[in-house]
mmCIF file as gemmi writes it, N, C-alpha and C atoms, coordinates in Angstrom:
data_model
loop_
_atom_site.group_PDB
_atom_site.id
_atom_site.type_symbol
_atom_site.label_atom_id
_atom_site.label_alt_id
_atom_site.label_comp_id
_atom_site.label_asym_id
_atom_site.label_entity_id
_atom_site.label_seq_id
_atom_site.pdbx_PDB_ins_code
_atom_site.Cartn_x
_atom_site.Cartn_y
_atom_site.Cartn_z
_atom_site.occupancy
_atom_site.B_iso_or_equiv
_atom_site.pdbx_formal_charge
_atom_site.auth_seq_id
_atom_site.auth_asym_id
_atom_site.pdbx_PDB_model_num
ATOM 1 N N . MET Axp A 1 ? 92.249 100.498 67.093 1 0 ? 1 A 1
ATOM 2 C CA . MET Axp A 1 ? 92.096 101.685 67.9 1 0 ? 1 A 1
ATOM 3 C C . MET Axp A 1 ? 90.629 102.108 67.868 1 0 ? 1 A 1
ATOM 4 N N . VAL Axp A 2 ? 90.167 102.629 68.988 1 0 ? 2 A 1
ATOM 5 C CA . VAL Axp A 2 ? 88.791 103.096 69.106 1 0 ? 2 A 1
ATOM 6 C C . VAL Axp A 2 ? 88.794 104.616 69.125 1 0 ? 2 A 1
ATOM 7 N N . ASP Axp A 3 ? 87.908 105.214 68.36 1 0 ? 3 A 1
ATOM 8 C CA . ASP Axp A 3 ? 87.792 106.665 68.336 1 0 ? 3 A 1
ATOM 9 C C . ASP Axp A 3 ? 87.016 107.128 69.567 1 0 ? 3 A 1
ATOM 10 N N . VAL Axp A 4 ? 87.479 108.196 70.212 1 0 ? 4 A 1
ATOM 11 C CA . VAL Axp A 4 ? 86.834 108.727 71.412 1 0 ? 4 A 1
ATOM 12 C C . VAL Axp A 4 ? 85.367 109.045 71.146 1 0 ? 4 A 1
ATOM 13 N N . THR Axp A 5 ? 85.071 109.615 70.022 1 0 ? 5 A 1
ATOM 14 C CA . THR Axp A 5 ? 83.687 109.965 69.68 1 0 ? 5 A 1
ATOM 15 C C . THR Axp A 5 ? 82.807 108.725 69.647 1 0 ? 5 A 1
ATOM 16 N N . ASP Axp A 6 ? 83.313 107.635 69.093 1 0 ? 6 A 1
ATOM 17 C CA . ASP Axp A 6 ? 82.548 106.391 69.045 1 0 ? 6 A 1
ATOM 18 C C . ASP Axp A 6 ? 82.303 105.843 70.442 1 0 ? 6 A 1
ATOM 19 N N . VAL Axp A 7 ? 83.299 105.95 71.307 1 0 ? 7 A 1
ATOM 20 C CA . VAL Axp A 7 ? 83.152 105.482 72.69 1 0 ? 7 A 1
ATOM 21 C C . VAL Axp A 7 ? 82.058 106.271 73.389 1 0 ? 7 A 1
ATOM 22 N N . ILE Axp A 8 ? 82.097 107.576 73.279 1 0 ? 8 A 1
ATOM 23 C CA . ILE Axp A 8 ? 81.128 108.439 73.955 1 0 ? 8 A 1
ATOM 24 C C . ILE Axp A 8 ? 79.707 108.134 73.486 1 0 ? 8 A 1
ATOM 25 N N . LYS Axp A 9 ? 79.534 107.885 72.215 1 0 ? 9 A 1
ATOM 26 C CA . LYS Axp A 9 ? 78.198 107.612 71.667 1 0 ? 9 A 1
ATOM 27 C C . LYS Axp A 9 ? 77.591 106.328 72.217 1 0 ? 9 A 1
ATOM 28 N N . THR Axp A 10 ? 78.412 105.366 72.612 1 0 ? 10 A 1
ATOM 29 C CA . THR Axp A 10 ? 77.9 104.075 73.074 1 0 ? 10 A 1
ATOM 30 C C . THR Axp A 10 ? 77.598 104.046 74.565 1 0 ? 10 A 1
ATOM 31 N N . LEU Axp A 11 ? 77.979 105.083 75.296 1 0 ? 11 A 1
ATOM 32 C CA . LEU Axp A 11 ? 77.802 105.095 76.746 1 0 ? 11 A 1
ATOM 33 C C . LEU Axp A 11 ? 76.448 105.665 77.145 1 0 ? 11 A 1
ATOM 34 N N . PRO Axp A 12 ? 75.945 105.236 78.316 1 0 ? 12 A 1
ATOM 35 C CA . PRO Axp A 12 ? 74.719 105.848 78.836 1 0 ? 12 A 1
ATOM 36 C C . PRO Axp A 12 ? 74.938 107.335 79.103 1 0 ? 12 A 1
ATOM 37 N N . ALA Axp A 13 ? 73.849 108.084 79.225 1 0 ? 13 A 1
ATOM 38 C CA . ALA Axp A 13 ? 73.933 109.538 79.427 1 0 ? 13 A 1
ATOM 39 C C . ALA Axp A 13 ? 74.642 109.903 80.727 1 0 ? 13 A 1
ATOM 40 N N . ASN Axp A 14 ? 74.459 109.111 81.777 1 0 ? 14 A 1
ATOM 41 C CA . ASN Axp A 14 ? 75.091 109.365 83.075 1 0 ? 14 A 1
ATOM 42 C C . ASN Axp A 14 ? 75.75 108.084 83.556 1 0 ? 14 A 1
ATOM 43 N N . CYS Axp A 15 ? 77.064 108.097 83.652 1 0 ? 15 A 1
ATOM 44 C CA . CYS Axp A 15 ? 77.759 106.895 84.106 1 0 ? 15 A 1
ATOM 45 C C . CYS Axp A 15 ? 79.211 107.216 84.449 1 0 ? 15 A 1
ATOM 46 N N . TYR Axp A 16 ? 79.832 106.271 85.163 1 0 ? 16 A 1
ATOM 47 C CA . TYR Axp A 16 ? 81.275 106.285 85.341 1 0 ? 16 A 1
ATOM 48 C C . TYR Axp A 16 ? 81.832 105.337 84.295 1 0 ? 16 A 1
ATOM 49 N N . VAL Axp A 17 ? 83.05 105.605 83.821 1 0 ? 17 A 1
ATOM 50 C CA . VAL Axp A 17 ? 83.607 104.819 82.726 1 0 ? 17 A 1
ATOM 51 C C . VAL Axp A 17 ? 85.029 104.368 83.052 1 0 ? 17 A 1
ATOM 52 N N . ALA Axp A 18 ? 85.332 103.116 82.741 1 0 ? 18 A 1
ATOM 53 C CA . ALA Axp A 18 ? 86.7 102.612 82.784 1 0 ? 18 A 1
ATOM 54 C C . ALA Axp A 18 ? 87.19 102.584 81.341 1 0 ? 18 A 1
ATOM 55 N N . ILE Axp A 19 ? 88.313 103.241 81.094 1 0 ? 19 A 1
ATOM 56 C CA . ILE Axp A 19 ? 88.867 103.315 79.74 1 0 ? 19 A 1
ATOM 57 C C . ILE Axp A 19 ? 90.224 102.627 79.736 1 0 ? 19 A 1
ATOM 58 N N . ARG Axp A 20 ? 90.435 101.74 78.768 1 0 ? 20 A 1
ATOM 59 C CA . ARG Axp A 20 ? 91.724 101.062 78.629 1 0 ? 20 A 1
ATOM 60 C C . ARG Axp A 20 ? 92.498 101.738 77.51 1 0 ? 20 A 1
ATOM 61 N N . VAL Axp A 21 ? 93.732 102.132 77.831 1 0 ? 21 A 1
ATOM 62 C CA . VAL Axp A 21 ? 94.594 102.814 76.868 1 0 ? 21 A 1
ATOM 63 C C . VAL Axp A 21 ? 95.862 101.992 76.683 1 0 ? 21 A 1
ATOM 64 N N . LYS Axp A 22 ? 96.259 101.802 75.437 1 0 ? 22 A 1
ATOM 65 C CA . LYS Axp A 22 ? 97.499 101.089 75.122 1 0 ? 22 A 1
ATOM 66 C C . LYS Axp A 22 ? 98.223 101.882 74.049 1 0 ? 22 A 1
ATOM 67 N N . ASP Axp A 23 ? 99.477 102.184 74.293 1 0 ? 23 A 1
ATOM 68 C CA . ASP Axp A 23 ? 100.279 102.969 73.347 1 0 ? 23 A 1
ATOM 69 C C . ASP Axp A 23 ? 99.59 104.283 72.976 1 0 ? 23 A 1
ATOM 70 N N . ASN Axp A 24 ? 99.059 104.96 73.993 1 0 ? 24 A 1
ATOM 71 C CA . ASN Axp A 24 ? 98.382 106.256 73.822 1 0 ? 24 A 1
ATOM 72 C C . ASN Axp A 24 ? 97.124 106.189 72.963 1 0 ? 24 A 1
ATOM 73 N N . LYS Axp A 25 ? 96.536 105.008 72.837 1 0 ? 25 A 1
ATOM 74 C CA . LYS Axp A 25 ? 95.314 104.853 72.057 1 0 ? 25 A 1
ATOM 75 C C . LYS Axp A 25 ? 94.271 104.131 72.899 1 0 ? 25 A 1
ATOM 76 N N . ILE Axp A 26 ? 93.023 104.557 72.785 1 0 ? 26 A 1
ATOM 77 C CA . ILE Axp A 26 ? 91.944 103.876 73.488 1 0 ? 26 A 1
ATOM 78 C C . ILE Axp A 26 ? 91.705 102.534 72.807 1 0 ? 26 A 1
ATOM 79 N N . VAL Axp A 27 ? 91.801 101.457 73.579 1 0 ? 27 A 1
ATOM 80 C CA . VAL Axp A 27 ? 91.57 100.125 73.025 1 0 ? 27 A 1
ATOM 81 C C . VAL Axp A 27 ? 90.308 99.491 73.602 1 0 ? 27 A 1
ATOM 82 N N . GLY Axp A 28 ? 89.705 100.148 74.59 1 0 ? 28 A 1
ATOM 83 C CA . GLY Axp A 28 ? 88.463 99.625 75.144 1 0 ? 28 A 1
ATOM 84 C C . GLY Axp A 28 ? 87.888 100.556 76.191 1 0 ? 28 A 1
ATOM 85 N N . ALA Axp A 29 ? 86.599 100.404 76.427 1 0 ? 29 A 1
ATOM 86 C CA . ALA Axp A 29 ? 85.919 101.196 77.45 1 0 ? 29 A 1
ATOM 87 C C . ALA Axp A 29 ? 84.652 100.472 77.863 1 0 ? 29 A 1
ATOM 88 N N . ARG Axp A 30 ? 84.27 100.653 79.118 1 0 ? 30 A 1
ATOM 89 C CA . ARG Axp A 30 ? 82.992 100.114 79.573 1 0 ? 30 A 1
ATOM 90 C C . ARG Axp A 30 ? 82.488 100.933 80.741 1 0 ? 30 A 1
ATOM 91 N N . ASP Axp A 31 ? 81.168 101.004 80.855 1 0 ? 31 A 1
ATOM 92 C CA . ASP Axp A 31 ? 80.61 101.768 81.967 1 0 ? 31 A 1
ATOM 93 C C . ASP Axp A 31 ? 80.644 100.927 83.239 1 0 ? 31 A 1
ATOM 94 N N . ILE Axp A 32 ? 80.821 101.598 84.358 1 0 ? 32 A 1
ATOM 95 C CA . ILE Axp A 32 ? 80.865 100.94 85.659 1 0 ? 32 A 1
ATOM 96 C C . ILE Axp A 32 ? 79.451 100.962 86.229 1 0 ? 32 A 1
ATOM 97 N N . LYS Axp A 33 ? 78.942 99.8 86.558 1 0 ? 33 A 1
ATOM 98 C CA . LYS Axp A 33 ? 77.577 99.685 87.076 1 0 ? 33 A 1
ATOM 99 C C . LYS Axp A 33 ? 77.493 100.259 88.489 1 0 ? 33 A 1
ATOM 100 N N . ASP Axp A 34 ? 76.274 100.567 88.93 1 0 ? 34 A 1
ATOM 101 C CA . ASP Axp A 34 ? 76.069 101.16 90.252 1 0 ? 34 A 1
ATOM 102 C C . ASP Axp A 34 ? 76.542 100.261 91.389 1 0 ? 34 A 1
ATOM 103 N N . ASP Axp A 35 ? 76.542 98.943 91.181 1 0 ? 35 A 1
ATOM 104 C CA . ASP Axp A 35 ? 76.958 98.026 92.241 1 0 ? 35 A 1
ATOM 105 C C . ASP Axp A 35 ? 78.41 97.555 92.076 1 0 ? 35 A 1
ATOM 106 N N . GLU Axp A 36 ? 79.184 98.229 91.236 1 0 ? 36 A 1
ATOM 107 C CA . GLU Axp A 36 ? 80.59 97.881 91.014 1 0 ? 36 A 1
ATOM 108 C C . GLU Axp A 36 ? 81.503 98.976 91.565 1 0 ? 36 A 1
ATOM 109 N N . PHE Axp A 37 ? 82.71 98.57 91.921 1 0 ? 37 A 1
ATOM 110 C CA . PHE Axp A 37 ? 83.716 99.494 92.421 1 0 ? 37 A 1
ATOM 111 C C . PHE Axp A 37 ? 85.043 99.197 91.74 1 0 ? 37 A 1
ATOM 112 N N . ILE Axp A 38 ? 85.84 100.226 91.551 1 0 ? 38 A 1
ATOM 113 C CA . ILE Axp A 38 ? 87.204 100.056 91.067 1 0 ? 38 A 1
ATOM 114 C C . ILE Axp A 38 ? 88.119 100.566 92.166 1 0 ? 38 A 1
ATOM 115 N N . LEU Axp A 39 ? 89.045 99.724 92.593 1 0 ? 39 A 1
ATOM 116 C CA . LEU Axp A 39 ? 89.977 100.146 93.62 1 0 ? 39 A 1
ATOM 117 C C . LEU Axp A 39 ? 91.285 99.393 93.465 1 0 ? 39 A 1
ATOM 118 N N . THR Axp A 40 ? 92.31 99.909 94.105 1 0 ? 40 A 1
ATOM 119 C CA . THR Axp A 40 ? 93.612 99.258 94.063 1 0 ? 40 A 1
ATOM 120 C C . THR Axp A 40 ? 93.618 98.069 95.015 1 0 ? 40 A 1
ATOM 121 N N . PHE Axp A 41 ? 94.592 97.196 94.844 1 0 ? 41 A 1
ATOM 122 C CA . PHE Axp A 41 ? 94.73 96.06 95.745 1 0 ? 41 A 1
ATOM 123 C C . PHE Axp A 41 ? 94.963 96.547 97.17 1 0 ? 41 A 1
ATOM 124 N N . LYS Axp A 42 ? 95.767 97.593 97.317 1 0 ? 42 A 1
ATOM 125 C CA . LYS Axp A 42 ? 96.033 98.158 98.64 1 0 ? 42 A 1
ATOM 126 C C . LYS Axp A 42 ? 94.737 98.641 99.294 1 0 ? 42 A 1
ATOM 127 N N . SER Axp A 43 ? 93.881 99.29 98.522 1 0 ? 43 A 1
ATOM 128 C CA . SER Axp A 43 ? 92.595 99.759 99.048 1 0 ? 43 A 1
ATOM 129 C C . SER Axp A 43 ? 91.706 98.59 99.456 1 0 ? 43 A 1
ATOM 130 N N . LEU Axp A 44 ? 91.731 97.513 98.679 1 0 ? 44 A 1
ATOM 131 C CA . LEU Axp A 44 ? 90.952 96.327 99.011 1 0 ? 44 A 1
ATOM 132 C C . LEU Axp A 44 ? 91.386 95.76 100.359 1 0 ? 44 A 1
ATOM 133 N N . ILE Axp A 45 ? 92.695 95.664 100.566 1 0 ? 45 A 1
ATOM 134 C CA . ILE Axp A 45 ? 93.222 95.162 101.838 1 0 ? 45 A 1
ATOM 135 C C . ILE Axp A 45 ? 92.772 96.067 102.981 1 0 ? 45 A 1
ATOM 136 N N . GLU Axp A 46 ? 92.869 97.376 102.803 1 0 ? 46 A 1
ATOM 137 C CA . GLU Axp A 46 ? 92.457 98.325 103.842 1 0 ? 46 A 1
ATOM 138 C C . GLU Axp A 46 ? 90.971 98.187 104.164 1 0 ? 46 A 1
ATOM 139 N N . MET Axp A 47 ? 90.142 98.023 103.147 1 0 ? 47 A 1
ATOM 140 C CA . MET Axp A 47 ? 88.703 97.853 103.377 1 0 ? 47 A 1
ATOM 141 C C . MET Axp A 47 ? 88.426 96.59 104.181 1 0 ? 47 A 1
ATOM 142 N N . GLN Axp A 48 ? 89.138 95.518 103.872 1 0 ? 48 A 1
ATOM 143 C CA . GLN Axp A 48 ? 88.952 94.267 104.604 1 0 ? 48 A 1
ATOM 144 C C . GLN Axp A 48 ? 89.367 94.432 106.064 1 0 ? 48 A 1
ATOM 145 N N . LYS Axp A 49 ? 90.469 95.121 106.3 1 0 ? 49 A 1
ATOM 146 C CA . LYS Axp A 49 ? 90.922 95.364 107.673 1 0 ? 49 A 1
ATOM 147 C C . LYS Axp A 49 ? 89.916 96.215 108.438 1 0 ? 49 A 1
ATOM 148 N N . LEU Axp A 50 ? 89.397 97.261 107.789 1 0 ? 50 A 1
ATOM 149 C CA . LEU Axp A 50 ? 88.406 98.121 108.437 1 0 ? 50 A 1
ATOM 150 C C . LEU Axp A 50 ? 87.13 97.354 108.776 1 0 ? 50 A 1
ATOM 151 N N . ALA Axp A 51 ? 86.838 96.326 108.002 1 0 ? 51 A 1
ATOM 152 C CA . ALA Axp A 51 ? 85.659 95.5 108.258 1 0 ? 51 A 1
ATOM 153 C C . ALA Axp A 51 ? 85.925 94.451 109.329 1 0 ? 51 A 1
ATOM 154 N N . GLY Axp A 52 ? 87.169 94.392 109.841 1 0 ? 52 A 1
ATOM 155 C CA . GLY Axp A 52 ? 87.489 93.476 110.925 1 0 ? 52 A 1
ATOM 156 C C . GLY Axp A 52 ? 88.142 92.173 110.51 1 0 ? 52 A 1
ATOM 157 N N . TYR Axp A 53 ? 88.465 92.031 109.242 1 0 ? 53 A 1
ATOM 158 C CA . TYR Axp A 53 ? 89.108 90.808 108.772 1 0 ? 53 A 1
ATOM 159 C C . TYR Axp A 53 ? 90.612 90.868 108.996 1 0 ? 53 A 1
ATOM 160 N N . THR Axp A 54 ? 91.222 89.698 109.185 1 0 ? 54 A 1
ATOM 161 C CA . THR Axp A 54 ? 92.671 89.58 109.203 1 0 ? 54 A 1
ATOM 162 C C . THR Axp A 54 ? 93.077 89.098 107.817 1 0 ? 54 A 1
ATOM 163 N N . VAL Axp A 55 ? 93.96 89.839 107.171 1 0 ? 55 A 1
ATOM 164 C CA . VAL Axp A 55 ? 94.363 89.519 105.804 1 0 ? 55 A 1
ATOM 165 C C . VAL Axp A 55 ? 95.748 88.889 105.85 1 0 ? 55 A 1
ATOM 166 N N . VAL Axp A 56 ? 95.861 87.684 105.277 1 0 ? 56 A 1
ATOM 167 C CA . VAL Axp A 56 ? 97.114 86.934 105.311 1 0 ? 56 A 1
ATOM 168 C C . VAL Axp A 56 ? 97.477 86.512 103.89 1 0 ? 56 A 1
ATOM 169 N N . SER Axp A 57 ? 98.739 86.699 103.518 1 0 ? 57 A 1
ATOM 170 C CA . SER Axp A 57 ? 99.202 86.3 102.187 1 0 ? 57 A 1
ATOM 171 C C . SER Axp A 57 ? 99.292 84.777 102.103 1 0 ? 57 A 1
ATOM 172 N N . PRO Axp A 58 ? 99.408 84.216 100.902 1 0 ? 58 A 1
ATOM 173 C CA . PRO Axp A 58 ? 99.561 82.765 100.763 1 0 ? 58 A 1
ATOM 174 C C . PRO Axp A 58 ? 100.785 82.224 101.503 1 0 ? 58 A 1
ATOM 175 N N . GLU Axp A 59 ? 101.77 83.088 101.72 1 0 ? 59 A 1
ATOM 176 C CA . GLU Axp A 59 ? 102.979 82.67 102.44 1 0 ? 59 A 1
ATOM 177 C C . GLU Axp A 59 ? 102.791 82.733 103.954 1 0 ? 59 A 1
ATOM 178 N N . GLY Axp A 60 ? 101.627 83.15 104.407 1 0 ? 60 A 1
ATOM 179 C CA . GLY Axp A 60 ? 101.352 83.231 105.837 1 0 ? 60 A 1
ATOM 180 C C . GLY Axp A 60 ? 101.738 84.55 106.479 1 0 ? 60 A 1
ATOM 181 N N . ILE Axp A 61 ? 102.078 85.544 105.678 1 0 ? 61 A 1
ATOM 182 C CA . ILE Axp A 61 ? 102.479 86.853 106.197 1 0 ? 61 A 1
ATOM 183 C C . ILE Axp A 61 ? 101.232 87.708 106.381 1 0 ? 61 A 1
ATOM 184 N N . LYS Axp A 62 ? 101.065 88.253 107.592 1 0 ? 62 A 1
ATOM 185 C CA . LYS Axp A 62 ? 99.922 89.125 107.863 1 0 ? 62 A 1
ATOM 186 C C . LYS Axp A 62 ? 100.124 90.447 107.143 1 0 ? 62 A 1
ATOM 187 N N . LEU Axp A 63 ? 99.143 90.858 106.366 1 0 ? 63 A 1
ATOM 188 C CA . LEU Axp A 63 ? 99.237 92.104 105.61 1 0 ? 63 A 1
ATOM 189 C C . LEU Axp A 63 ? 98.655 93.252 106.401 1 0 ? 63 A 1
């Protein structure tokens, strides 16, 4: 288990953070870089569609 105080001390002064929790305990954390994004799979599909791509599943089903 990682202590919250220890996590905070290792992070930059200004950042976004992804925290992994397992069984109500912090098991990991890392800062998100300026050129990184966190999004759901559904959001990824929507972004691709908005950019003009056709998204098709491996089974050939248009998403």
